[in-house]
Structures are given as C-alpha cells and as structure tokens.
N, CA, C, O and the ligand as a Tripos MOL2 file, in Angstrom:
@<TRIPOS>MOLECULE
protein
  265   263    67     0     0
PROTEIN
NO_CHARGES

@<TRIPOS>ATOM
      1 N         -17.5630   -2.6470   13.8510 N.3       1 MET1
      2 CA        -17.1750   -4.0340   13.5040 C.3       1 MET1
      3 C         -16.9730   -4.8680   14.7510 C.2       1 MET1
      4 O         -16.2800   -4.4430   15.6760 O.2       1 MET1
      5 N         -17.5590   -6.0330   14.7890 N.am      2 SER2
      6 CA        -17.4220   -6.8800   15.9600 C.3       2 SER2
      7 C         -16.0780   -7.5800   15.9640 C.2       2 SER2
      8 O         -15.4100   -7.6580   14.9330 O.2       2 SER2
      9 N         -15.6880   -8.0780   17.0950 N.am      3 LYS3
     10 CA        -14.3960   -8.7890   17.2140 C.3       3 LYS3
     11 C         -14.3730  -10.0410   16.3290 C.2       3 LYS3
     12 O         -13.3490  -10.4030   15.7500 O.2       3 LYS3
     13 N         -15.5070  -10.6650   16.2510 N.am      4 LYS4
     14 CA        -15.6110  -11.9020   15.4790 C.3       4 LYS4
     15 C         -15.2860  -11.6350   13.9890 C.2       4 LYS4
     16 O         -14.5150  -12.3680   13.3700 O.2       4 LYS4
     17 N         -15.8710  -10.6110   13.4550 N.am      5 THR5
     18 CA        -15.6600  -10.2240   12.0540 C.3       5 THR5
     19 C         -14.1810   -9.8930   11.8240 C.2       5 THR5
     20 O         -13.5910  -10.3110   10.8280 O.2       5 THR5
     21 N         -13.5980   -9.1460   12.7450 N.am      6 TRP6
     22 CA        -12.2020   -8.7350   12.6060 C.3       6 TRP6
     23 C         -11.2840   -9.9510   12.5400 C.2       6 TRP6
     24 O         -10.3520   -9.9980   11.7380 O.2       6 TRP6
     25 N         -11.5640  -10.9390   13.4020 N.am      7 LYS7
     26 CA        -10.7380  -12.1510   13.4250 C.3       7 LYS7
     27 C         -10.7920  -12.8760   12.1040 C.2       7 LYS7
     28 O          -9.7700  -13.3340   11.5920 O.2       7 LYS7
     29 N         -11.9790  -12.9780   11.5550 N.am      8 LYS8
     30 CA        -12.1750  -13.6260   10.2660 C.3       8 LYS8
     31 C         -11.2860  -12.9850    9.1950 C.2       8 LYS8
     32 O         -10.5990  -13.6810    8.4470 O.2       8 LYS8
     33 N         -11.3100  -11.6630    9.1330 N.am      9 ILE9
     34 CA        -10.5370  -10.9460    8.1230 C.3       9 ILE9
     35 C          -9.0580  -11.1640    8.3550 C.2       9 ILE9
     36 O          -8.2980  -11.3800    7.4110 O.2       9 ILE9
     37 N          -8.6440  -11.1090    9.6250 N.am     10 ARG10
     38 CA         -7.2230  -11.2280    9.9400 C.3      10 ARG10
     39 C          -6.6700  -12.6280    9.6130 C.2      10 ARG10
     40 O          -5.4990  -12.7770    9.2620 O.2      10 ARG10
     41 N          -7.5050  -13.6140    9.7330 N.am     11 ASP11
     42 CA         -7.0470  -14.9910    9.5020 C.3      11 ASP11
     43 C          -6.9220  -15.3150    8.0180 C.2      11 ASP11
     44 O          -6.2340  -16.2660    7.6480 O.2      11 ASP11
     45 N          -7.5560  -14.5600    7.1990 N.am     12 ARG12
     46 CA         -7.4920  -14.8190    5.7610 C.3      12 ARG12
     47 C          -6.4680  -13.8790    5.1160 C.2      12 ARG12
     48 O          -6.7140  -12.6870    4.9320 O.2      12 ARG12
     49 N          -5.3050  -14.4620    4.7780 N.am     13 ILE13
     50 CA         -4.2620  -13.6600    4.1760 C.3      13 ILE13
     51 C          -4.3230  -13.8040    2.6480 C.2      13 ILE13
     52 O          -4.1760  -14.9040    2.1140 O.2      13 ILE13
     53 N          -4.5360  -12.7120    1.9730 N.am     14 THR14
     54 CA         -4.5900  -12.7690    0.5140 C.3      14 THR14
     55 C          -3.6070  -11.7840   -0.1020 C.2      14 THR14
     56 O          -3.3260  -10.7210    0.4510 O.2      14 THR14
     57 N          -3.1020  -12.1690   -1.2500 N.am     15 ASN15
     58 CA         -2.1950  -11.2980   -1.9890 C.3      15 ASN15
     59 C          -3.0080  -10.1770   -2.6390 C.2      15 ASN15
     60 O          -3.9780  -10.4420   -3.3500 O.2      15 ASN15
     61 N          -2.6190   -8.9580   -2.4010 N.am     16 ILE16
     62 CA         -3.4030   -7.8340   -2.9180 C.3      16 ILE16
     63 C          -2.7130   -7.1240   -4.0750 C.2      16 ILE16
     64 O          -3.2350   -6.1420   -4.6040 O.2      16 ILE16
     65 N          -1.5480   -7.6160   -4.4680 N.am     17 GLY17
     66 CA         -0.8630   -6.9950   -5.5960 C.3      17 GLY17
     67 C           0.4810   -6.4500   -5.2250 C.2      17 GLY17
     68 O           0.9460   -6.6110   -4.0960 O.2      17 GLY17
     69 N           1.1150   -5.7940   -6.1930 N.am     18 LYS18
     70 CA          2.4660   -5.3260   -5.9870 C.3      18 LYS18
     71 C           2.4860   -3.8990   -5.4960 C.2      18 LYS18
     72 O           1.6180   -3.0870   -5.8160 O.2      18 LYS18
     73 N           3.5150   -3.6190   -4.7010 N.am     19 CYS19
     74 CA          3.6970   -2.2590   -4.2000 C.3      19 CYS19
     75 C           4.1310   -1.3570   -5.3640 C.2      19 CYS19
     76 O           4.9630   -1.7460   -6.1840 O.2      19 CYS19
     77 N           3.5640   -0.1640   -5.4250 N.am     20 ARG20
     78 CA          3.8840    0.7970   -6.4770 C.3      20 ARG20
     79 C           5.3450    1.2410   -6.4260 C.2      20 ARG20
     80 O           5.9250    1.5910   -7.4540 O.2      20 ARG20
     81 N           5.9310    1.2270   -5.2530 N.am     21 TYR21
     82 CA          7.2760    1.7580   -5.1020 C.3      21 TYR21
     83 C           8.3600    0.6720   -5.1030 C.2      21 TYR21
     84 O           9.3630    0.8240   -5.8010 O.2      21 TYR21
     85 N           8.1920   -0.4020   -4.3550 N.am     22 CYS22
     86 CA          9.2460   -1.4050   -4.2660 C.3      22 CYS22
     87 C           8.9350   -2.6370   -5.0850 C.2      22 CYS22
     88 O           9.7770   -3.5310   -5.1800 O.2      22 CYS22
     89 N           7.7450   -2.7190   -5.6850 N.am     23 SER23
     90 CA          7.3290   -3.8110   -6.5960 C.3      23 SER23
     91 C           7.2770   -5.1610   -5.9010 C.2      23 SER23
     92 O           7.2610   -6.1880   -6.5790 O.2      23 SER23
     93 N           7.2500   -5.1990   -4.5680 N.am     24 LYS24
     94 CA          7.1100   -6.4780   -3.8700 C.3      24 LYS24
     95 C           5.6220   -6.7820   -3.6970 C.2      24 LYS24
     96 O           4.7870   -5.8870   -3.5720 O.2      24 LYS24
     97 N           5.3270   -8.0890   -3.6950 N.am     25 ASP25
     98 CA          3.9530   -8.4760   -3.4320 C.3      25 ASP25
     99 C           3.5450   -8.0990   -2.0400 C.2      25 ASP25
    100 O           4.3240   -8.2110   -1.0930 O.2      25 ASP25
    101 N           2.2950   -7.6430   -1.9190 N.am     26 MET26
    102 CA          1.7790   -7.2860   -0.5990 C.3      26 MET26
    103 C           0.6200   -8.1850   -0.2420 C.2      26 MET26
    104 O          -0.0950   -8.6650   -1.1220 O.2      26 MET26
    105 N           0.4290   -8.4170    1.0480 N.am     27 VAL27
    106 CA         -0.7100   -9.1550    1.5290 C.3      27 VAL27
    107 C          -1.5910   -8.2230    2.3250 C.2      27 VAL27
    108 O          -1.1460   -7.1630    2.7650 O.2      27 VAL27
    109 N          -2.8450   -8.6130    2.5130 N.am     28 ASN28
    110 CA         -3.7880   -7.7170    3.1520 C.3      28 ASN28
    111 C          -3.4800   -7.4350    4.6170 C.2      28 ASN28
    112 O          -4.0800   -6.5450    5.2190 O.2      28 ASN28
    113 N          -2.5540   -8.1840    5.1850 N.am     29 THR29
    114 CA         -2.1750   -7.8990    6.5730 C.3      29 THR29
    115 C          -1.0670   -6.8480    6.6550 C.2      29 THR29
    116 O          -0.7780   -6.3380    7.7370 O.2      29 THR29
    117 N          -0.4350   -6.5140    5.4950 N.am     30 ASP30
    118 CA          0.5250   -5.4350    5.4760 C.3      30 ASP30
    119 C          -0.1710   -4.0940    5.7010 C.2      30 ASP30
    120 O          -1.3710   -3.9600    5.4630 O.2      30 ASP30
    121 N           0.5840   -3.1170    6.1560 N.am     31 SER31
    122 CA          0.0350   -1.7820    6.2190 C.3      31 SER31
    123 C           0.2390   -1.1190    4.8610 C.2      31 SER31
    124 O           1.3610   -0.8030    4.4660 O.2      31 SER31
    125 N          -0.8980   -0.9110    4.1410 N.am     32 PHE32
    126 CA         -0.7600   -0.3960    2.7960 C.3      32 PHE32
    127 C          -1.7590    0.7240    2.5130 C.2      32 PHE32
    128 O          -2.7100    0.9420    3.2640 O.2      32 PHE32
    129 N          -1.5190    1.4100    1.4310 N.am     33 VAL33
    130 CA         -2.4430    2.4430    0.9990 C.3      33 VAL33
    131 C          -2.8710    2.1530   -0.4270 C.2      33 VAL33
    132 O          -2.1100    1.5610   -1.1920 O.2      33 VAL33
    133 N          -4.0890    2.5650   -0.8010 N.am     34 ALA34
    134 CA         -4.5770    2.3900   -2.1580 C.3      34 ALA34
    135 C          -4.6930    3.7450   -2.8130 C.2      34 ALA34
    136 O          -5.1680    4.6940   -2.1890 O.2      34 ALA34
    137 N          -4.2670    3.8540   -4.0650 N.am     35 PHE35
    138 CA         -4.3620    5.1070   -4.7800 C.3      35 PHE35
    139 C          -5.6070    5.1690   -5.6400 C.2      35 PHE35
    140 O          -6.2040    4.1370   -5.9470 O.2      35 PHE35
    141 N          -6.0000    6.3570   -6.0280 N.am     36 LEU36
    142 CA         -7.1280    6.5190   -6.9160 C.3      36 LEU36
    143 C          -6.7690    6.0900   -8.3470 C.2      36 LEU36
    144 O          -7.6350    5.6930   -9.1270 O.2      36 LEU36
    145 N          -5.4750    6.1800   -8.6690 N.am     37 SER37
    146 CA         -5.0300    5.8420  -10.0150 C.3      37 SER37
    147 C          -5.0570    4.3160  -10.1830 C.2      37 SER37
    148 O          -5.0050    3.5700   -9.2050 O.2      37 SER37
    149 N          -5.1370    3.8730  -11.4410 N.am     38 THR38
    150 CA         -5.1380    2.4300  -11.7070 C.3      38 THR38
    151 C          -3.9930    2.0800  -12.6230 C.2      38 THR38
    152 O          -3.5100    2.9070  -13.3960 O.2      38 THR38
    153 N          -3.5670    0.8290  -12.5180 N.am     39 ASP39
    154 CA         -2.4740    0.3550  -13.3880 C.3      39 ASP39
    155 C          -3.0450   -0.1100  -14.7370 C.2      39 ASP39
    156 O          -4.2360    0.0370  -15.0140 O.2      39 ASP39
    157 N          -2.1530   -0.6750  -15.5670 N.am     40 LYS40
    158 CA         -2.5760   -1.0450  -16.9300 C.3      40 LYS40
    159 C          -3.6510   -2.1260  -16.9540 C.2      40 LYS40
    160 O          -4.3640   -2.2730  -17.9470 O.2      40 LYS40
    161 N          -3.7670   -2.8700  -15.8810 N.am     41 ASN41
    162 CA         -4.7980   -3.9350  -15.8070 C.3      41 ASN41
    163 C          -6.1260   -3.4040  -15.2470 C.2      41 ASN41
    164 O          -7.0980   -4.1470  -15.1110 O.2      41 ASN41
    165 N          -6.1470   -2.1220  -14.9300 N.am     42 GLY42
    166 CA         -7.3870   -1.5480  -14.4260 C.3      42 GLY42
    167 C          -7.5470   -1.7400  -12.9300 C.2      42 GLY42
    168 O          -8.5840   -1.4100  -12.3550 O.2      42 GLY42
    169 N          -6.4990   -2.2820  -12.3010 N.am     43 ALA43
    170 CA         -6.5850   -2.4850  -10.8370 C.3      43 ALA43
    171 C          -6.0500   -1.2420  -10.1270 C.2      43 ALA43
    172 O          -5.1590   -0.5570  -10.6280 O.2      43 ALA43
    173 N          -6.5970   -0.9770   -8.9860 N.am     44 LYS44
    174 CA         -6.1170    0.1740   -8.2290 C.3      44 LYS44
    175 C          -4.6630   -0.0030   -7.8000 C.2      44 LYS44
    176 O          -4.2780   -1.0760   -7.3350 O.2      44 LYS44
    177 N          -3.8670    1.0310   -7.9510 N.am     45 GLU45
    178 CA         -2.4770    0.9690   -7.5080 C.3      45 GLU45
    179 C          -2.4260    0.9870   -5.9910 C.2      45 GLU45
    180 O          -3.1740    1.7080   -5.3300 O.2      45 GLU45
    181 N          -1.5210    0.1730   -5.4580 N.am     46 LYS46
    182 CA         -1.3630    0.1120   -4.0080 C.3      46 LYS46
    183 C           0.1050    0.2020   -3.6620 C.2      46 LYS46
    184 O           0.9740   -0.0400   -4.5000 O.2      46 LYS46
    185 N           0.3640    0.5470   -2.4450 N.am     47 ALA47
    186 CA          1.7530    0.6570   -1.9690 C.3      47 ALA47
    187 C           1.8130    0.4160   -0.4630 C.2      47 ALA47
    188 O           0.8420    0.6430    0.2590 O.2      47 ALA47
    189 N           2.9800   -0.0490   -0.0070 N.am     48 HIS48
    190 CA          3.1850   -0.1390    1.4220 C.3      48 HIS48
    191 C           3.0570    1.2520    2.0330 C.2      48 HIS48
    192 O           3.4520    2.2440    1.4210 O.2      48 HIS48
    193 N           2.5320    1.3170    3.1780 N.am     49 HIS49
    194 CA          2.4050    2.6010    3.8540 C.3      49 HIS49
    195 C           3.8080    3.1900    4.1030 C.2      49 HIS49
    196 O           4.0200    4.3920    3.9480 O.2      49 HIS49
    197 N           4.7550    2.3300    4.4880 N.am     50 ASP50
    198 CA          6.1180    2.8030    4.7080 C.3      50 ASP50
    199 C           6.7720    3.3380    3.4400 C.2      50 ASP50
    200 O           7.4670    4.3530    3.4710 O.2      50 ASP50
    201 N           6.5420    2.6460    2.3230 N.am     51 CYS51
    202 CA          7.1180    3.0670    1.0420 C.3      51 CYS51
    203 C           6.5730    4.4370    0.6660 C.2      51 CYS51
    204 O           7.3230    5.2840    0.1810 O.2      51 CYS51
    205 N           5.3030    4.6660    0.8760 N.am     52 MET52
    206 CA          4.7240    5.9440    0.5320 C.3      52 MET52
    207 C           5.2680    7.0510    1.4200 C.2      52 MET52
    208 O           5.4940    8.1740    0.9700 O.2      52 MET52
    209 N           5.4750    6.7130    2.6990 N.am     53 LYS53
    210 CA          6.0460    7.6720    3.6110 C.3      53 LYS53
    211 C           7.4460    8.0760    3.1900 C.2      53 LYS53
    212 O           7.8140    9.2490    3.2400 O.2      53 LYS53
    213 N           8.2360    7.0630    2.7680 N.am     54 LYS54
    214 CA          9.6060    7.3360    2.3090 C.3      54 LYS54
    215 C           9.5940    8.2180    1.0650 C.2      54 LYS54
    216 O          10.3960    9.1420    0.9300 O.2      54 LYS54
    217 N           8.6650    7.9120    0.1590 N.am     55 ASP55
    218 CA          8.5550    8.6820   -1.0780 C.3      55 ASP55
    219 C           8.2070   10.1370   -0.7590 C.2      55 ASP55
    220 O           8.7500   11.0650   -1.3580 O.2      55 ASP55
    221 N           7.2990   10.3130    0.1900 N.am     56 ASP56
    222 CA          6.9230   11.6780    0.5840 C.3      56 ASP56
    223 C           8.1400   12.4330    1.1440 C.2      56 ASP56
    224 O           8.3310   13.6210    0.8840 O.2      56 ASP56
    225 N           8.9480   11.7080    1.9150 N.am     57 GLN57
    226 CA         10.1320   12.3180    2.4990 C.3      57 GLN57
    227 C          11.1190   12.7490    1.4280 C.2      57 GLN57
    228 O          11.6860   13.8390    1.4970 O.2      57 GLN57
    229 N          11.3230   11.8810    0.4280 N.am     58 VAL58
    230 CA         12.2320   12.1830   -0.6650 C.3      58 VAL58
    231 C          11.7660   13.4330   -1.3970 C.2      58 VAL58
    232 O          12.5590   14.3230   -1.7050 O.2      58 VAL58
    233 N          10.4580   13.4850   -1.6720 N.am     59 ARG59
    234 CA          9.9130   14.6390   -2.3540 C.3      59 ARG59
    235 C          10.1140   15.9220   -1.5450 C.2      59 ARG59
    236 O          10.4540   16.9700   -2.0930 O.2      59 ARG59
    237 N           9.9040   15.8230   -0.2790 N.am     60 ALA60
    238 CA         10.0540   16.9830    0.6110 C.3      60 ALA60
    239 C          11.5020   17.4560    0.5940 C.2      60 ALA60
    240 O          11.7660   18.6590    0.5790 O.2      60 ALA60
    241 N          12.4530   16.4990    0.5950 N.am     61 GLU61
    242 CA         13.8600   16.8480    0.5980 C.3      61 GLU61
    243 C          14.2560   17.4910   -0.7430 C.2      61 GLU61
    244 O          15.0410   18.4380   -0.7880 O.2      61 GLU61
    245 N          13.6970   16.9570   -1.8170 N.am     62 GLU62
    246 CA         13.9860   17.5250   -3.1460 C.3      62 GLU62
    247 C          13.5460   18.9830   -3.2170 C.2      62 GLU62
    248 O          14.2310   19.8320   -3.7880 O.2      62 GLU62
    249 N          12.4210   19.2430   -2.6390 N.am     63 LYS63
    250 CA         11.8950   20.6140   -2.6220 C.3      63 LYS63
    251 C          12.8790   21.5510   -1.8770 C.2      63 LYS63
    252 O          13.1230   22.6820   -2.2950 O.2      63 LYS63
    253 N          13.4200   21.0460   -0.7840 N.am     64 THR64
    254 CA         14.3090   21.8440    0.0500 C.3      64 THR64
    255 C          15.5390   22.2480   -0.7470 C.2      64 THR64
    256 O          16.0630   23.3490   -0.5770 O.2      64 THR64
    257 N          16.0070   21.3380   -1.6330 N.am     65 TYR65
    258 CA         17.2400   21.6170   -2.3810 C.3      65 TYR65
    259 C          17.0120   22.4580   -3.6340 C.2      65 TYR65
    260 O          17.9710   22.7940   -4.3290 O.2      65 TYR65
    261 N          15.8060   22.7930   -3.9250 N.am     66 GLU66
    262 CA         15.5260   23.5510   -5.1340 C.3      66 GLU66
    263 C          16.1430   24.9290   -5.1030 C.2      66 GLU66
    264 O          15.9950   25.6930   -6.0560 O.2      66 GLU66
    265 ZN          6.7660   -1.2730   -0.8430 Zn       67 ZN67
@<TRIPOS>BOND
     1     1     2 1
     2     2     3 1
     3     3     4 2
     4     3     5 am
     5     5     6 1
     6     6     7 1
     7     7     8 2
     8     7     9 am
     9     9    10 1
    10    10    11 1
    11    11    12 2
    12    11    13 am
    13    13    14 1
    14    14    15 1
    15    15    16 2
    16    15    17 am
    17    17    18 1
    18    18    19 1
    19    19    20 2
    20    19    21 am
    21    21    22 1
    22    22    23 1
    23    23    24 2
    24    23    25 am
    25    25    26 1
    26    26    27 1
    27    27    28 2
    28    27    29 am
    29    29    30 1
    30    30    31 1
    31    31    32 2
    32    31    33 am
    33    33    34 1
    34    34    35 1
    35    35    36 2
    36    35    37 am
    37    37    38 1
    38    38    39 1
    39    39    40 2
    40    39    41 am
    41    41    42 1
    42    42    43 1
    43    43    44 2
    44    43    45 am
    45    45    46 1
    46    46    47 1
    47    47    48 2
    48    47    49 am
    49    49    50 1
    50    50    51 1
    51    51    52 2
    52    51    53 am
    53    53    54 1
    54    54    55 1
    55    55    56 2
    56    55    57 am
    57    57    58 1
    58    58    59 1
    59    59    60 2
    60    59    61 am
    61    61    62 1
    62    62    63 1
    63    63    64 2
    64    63    65 am
    65    65    66 1
    66    66    67 1
    67    67    68 2
    68    67    69 am
    69    69    70 1
    70    70    71 1
    71    71    72 2
    72    71    73 am
    73    73    74 1
    74    74    75 1
    75    75    76 2
    76    75    77 am
    77    77    78 1
    78    78    79 1
    79    79    80 2
    80    79    81 am
    81    81    82 1
    82    82    83 1
    83    83    84 2
    84    83    85 am
    85    85    86 1
    86    86    87 1
    87    87    88 2
    88    87    89 am
    89    89    90 1
    90    90    91 1
    91    91    92 2
    92    91    93 am
    93    93    94 1
    94    94    95 1
    95    95    96 2
    96    95    97 am
    97    97    98 1
    98    98    99 1
    99    99   100 2
   100    99   101 am
   101   101   102 1
   102   102   103 1
   103   103   104 2
   104   103   105 am
   105   105   106 1
   106   106   107 1
   107   107   108 2
   108   107   109 am
   109   109   110 1
   110   110   111 1
   111   111   112 2
   112   111   113 am
   113   113   114 1
   114   114   115 1
   115   115   116 2
   116   115   117 am
   117   117   118 1
   118   118   119 1
   119   119   120 2
   120   119   121 am
   121   121   122 1
   122   122   123 1
   123   123   124 2
   124   123   125 am
   125   125   126 1
   126   126   127 1
   127   127   128 2
   128   127   129 am
   129   129   130 1
   130   130   131 1
   131   131   132 2
   132   131   133 am
   133   133   134 1
   134   134   135 1
   135   135   136 2
   136   135   137 am
   137   137   138 1
   138   138   139 1
   139   139   140 2
   140   139   141 am
   141   141   142 1
   142   142   143 1
   143   143   144 2
   144   143   145 am
   145   145   146 1
   146   146   147 1
   147   147   148 2
   148   147   149 am
   149   149   150 1
   150   150   151 1
   151   151   152 2
   152   151   153 am
   153   153   154 1
   154   154   155 1
   155   155   156 2
   156   155   157 am
   157   157   158 1
   158   158   159 1
   159   159   160 2
   160   159   161 am
   161   161   162 1
   162   162   163 1
   163   163   164 2
   164   163   165 am
   165   165   166 1
   166   166   167 1
   167   167   168 2
   168   167   169 am
   169   169   170 1
   170   170   171 1
   171   171   172 2
   172   171   173 am
   173   173   174 1
   174   174   175 1
   175   175   176 2
   176   175   177 am
   177   177   178 1
   178   178   179 1
   179   179   180 2
   180   179   181 am
   181   181   182 1
   182   182   183 1
   183   183   184 2
   184   183   185 am
   185   185   186 1
   186   186   187 1
   187   187   188 2
   188   187   189 am
   189   189   190 1
   190   190   191 1
   191   191   192 2
   192   191   193 am
   193   193   194 1
   194   194   195 1
   195   195   196 2
   196   195   197 am
   197   197   198 1
   198   198   199 1
   199   199   200 2
   200   199   201 am
   201   201   202 1
   202   202   203 1
   203   203   204 2
   204   203   205 am
   205   205   206 1
   206   206   207 1
   207   207   208 2
   208   207   209 am
   209   209   210 1
   210   210   211 1
   211   211   212 2
   212   211   213 am
   213   213   214 1
   214   214   215 1
   215   215   216 2
   216   215   217 am
   217   217   218 1
   218   218   219 1
   219   219   220 2
   220   219   221 am
   221   221   222 1
   222   222   223 1
   223   223   224 2
   224   223   225 am
   225   225   226 1
   226   226   227 1
   227   227   228 2
   228   227   229 am
   229   229   230 1
   230   230   231 1
   231   231   232 2
   232   231   233 am
   233   233   234 1
   234   234   235 1
   235   235   236 2
   236   235   237 am
   237   237   238 1
   238   238   239 1
   239   239   240 2
   240   239   241 am
   241   241   242 1
   242   242   243 1
   243   243   244 2
   244   243   245 am
   245   245   246 1
   246   246   247 1
   247   247   248 2
   248   247   249 am
   249   249   250 1
   250   250   251 1
   251   251   252 2
   252   251   253 am
   253   253   254 1
   254   254   255 1
   255   255   256 2
   256   255   257 am
   257   257   258 1
   258   258   259 1
   259   259   260 2
   260   259   261 am
   261   261   262 1
   262   262   263 1
   263   263   264 2
@<TRIPOS>SUBSTRUCTURE
     1 MET1         2 RESIDUE 1 A MET
     2 SER2         6 RESIDUE 1 A SER
     3 LYS3        10 RESIDUE 1 A LYS
     4 LYS4        14 RESIDUE 1 A LYS
     5 THR5        18 RESIDUE 1 A THR
     6 TRP6        22 RESIDUE 1 A TRP
     7 LYS7        26 RESIDUE 1 A LYS
     8 LYS8        30 RESIDUE 1 A LYS
     9 ILE9        34 RESIDUE 1 A ILE
    10 ARG10       38 RESIDUE 1 A ARG
    11 ASP11       42 RESIDUE 1 A ASP
    12 ARG12       46 RESIDUE 1 A ARG
    13 ILE13       50 RESIDUE 1 A ILE
    14 THR14       54 RESIDUE 1 A THR
    15 ASN15       58 RESIDUE 1 A ASN
    16 ILE16       62 RESIDUE 1 A ILE
    17 GLY17       66 RESIDUE 1 A GLY
    18 LYS18       70 RESIDUE 1 A LYS
    19 CYS19       74 RESIDUE 1 A CYS
    20 ARG20       78 RESIDUE 1 A ARG
    21 TYR21       82 RESIDUE 1 A TYR
    22 CYS22       86 RESIDUE 1 A CYS
    23 SER23       90 RESIDUE 1 A SER
    24 LYS24       94 RESIDUE 1 A LYS
    25 ASP25       98 RESIDUE 1 A ASP
    26 MET26      102 RESIDUE 1 A MET
    27 VAL27      106 RESIDUE 1 A VAL
    28 ASN28      110 RESIDUE 1 A ASN
    29 THR29      114 RESIDUE 1 A THR
    30 ASP30      118 RESIDUE 1 A ASP
    31 SER31      122 RESIDUE 1 A SER
    32 PHE32      126 RESIDUE 1 A PHE
    33 VAL33      130 RESIDUE 1 A VAL
    34 ALA34      134 RESIDUE 1 A ALA
    35 PHE35      138 RESIDUE 1 A PHE
    36 LEU36      142 RESIDUE 1 A LEU
    37 SER37      146 RESIDUE 1 A SER
    38 THR38      150 RESIDUE 1 A THR
    39 ASP39      154 RESIDUE 1 A ASP
    40 LYS40      158 RESIDUE 1 A LYS
    41 ASN41      162 RESIDUE 1 A ASN
    42 GLY42      166 RESIDUE 1 A GLY
    43 ALA43      170 RESIDUE 1 A ALA
    44 LYS44      174 RESIDUE 1 A LYS
    45 GLU45      178 RESIDUE 1 A GLU
    46 LYS46      182 RESIDUE 1 A LYS
    47 ALA47      186 RESIDUE 1 A ALA
    48 HIS48      190 RESIDUE 1 A HIS
    49 HIS49      194 RESIDUE 1 A HIS
    50 ASP50      198 RESIDUE 1 A ASP
    51 CYS51      202 RESIDUE 1 A CYS
    52 MET52      206 RESIDUE 1 A MET
    53 LYS53      210 RESIDUE 1 A LYS
    54 LYS54      214 RESIDUE 1 A LYS
    55 ASP55      218 RESIDUE 1 A ASP
    56 ASP56      222 RESIDUE 1 A ASP
    57 GLN57      226 RESIDUE 1 A GLN
    58 VAL58      230 RESIDUE 1 A VAL
    59 ARG59      234 RESIDUE 1 A ARG
    60 ALA60      238 RESIDUE 1 A ALA
    61 GLU61      242 RESIDUE 1 A GLU
    62 GLU62      246 RESIDUE 1 A GLU
    63 LYS63      250 RESIDUE 1 A LYS
    64 THR64      254 RESIDUE 1 A THR
    65 TYR65      258 RESIDUE 1 A TYR
    66 GLU66      262 RESIDUE 1 A GLU
    67 ZN67       265 GROUP 0 **** ****
C-alpha cells in the first residue's frame, strides 16, 4: 500500500458499528477486530481490540478459578 492510499483511508472517519462488548460506537480509526459471527442485521460483529483483550483475560481468570 502506498503512502498516498493510506492517508486517504486515515482521513475518512466512518462509523463502523457498535462494539460487541461495551456497545459503544466505533470508528474505523479505532483499533478493532471483526468476528466471523454476524448480528441480527446480518452485519459482522466487531469489537474494540482492547475490549476483546479484556474479555480474553476474564475468561482466562475464570478458568484458573475452576
Ligand atoms: Zn469496546
């Protein structure tokens, strides 16, 4: 990808939907992940990268306490 293309993408901020975990609106400049699963509207579920990391940590801790 050339620098010119990257700048174009970075300058255009669009709402990409709500975070799966915290339900806040996300924009394409956020660090996010997309899931294979889809929501009721048929759109791919997405989440903040940080929220997913936190969720993974919670799951790991739950396992430890089993
Ligand atoms: Zn989030």
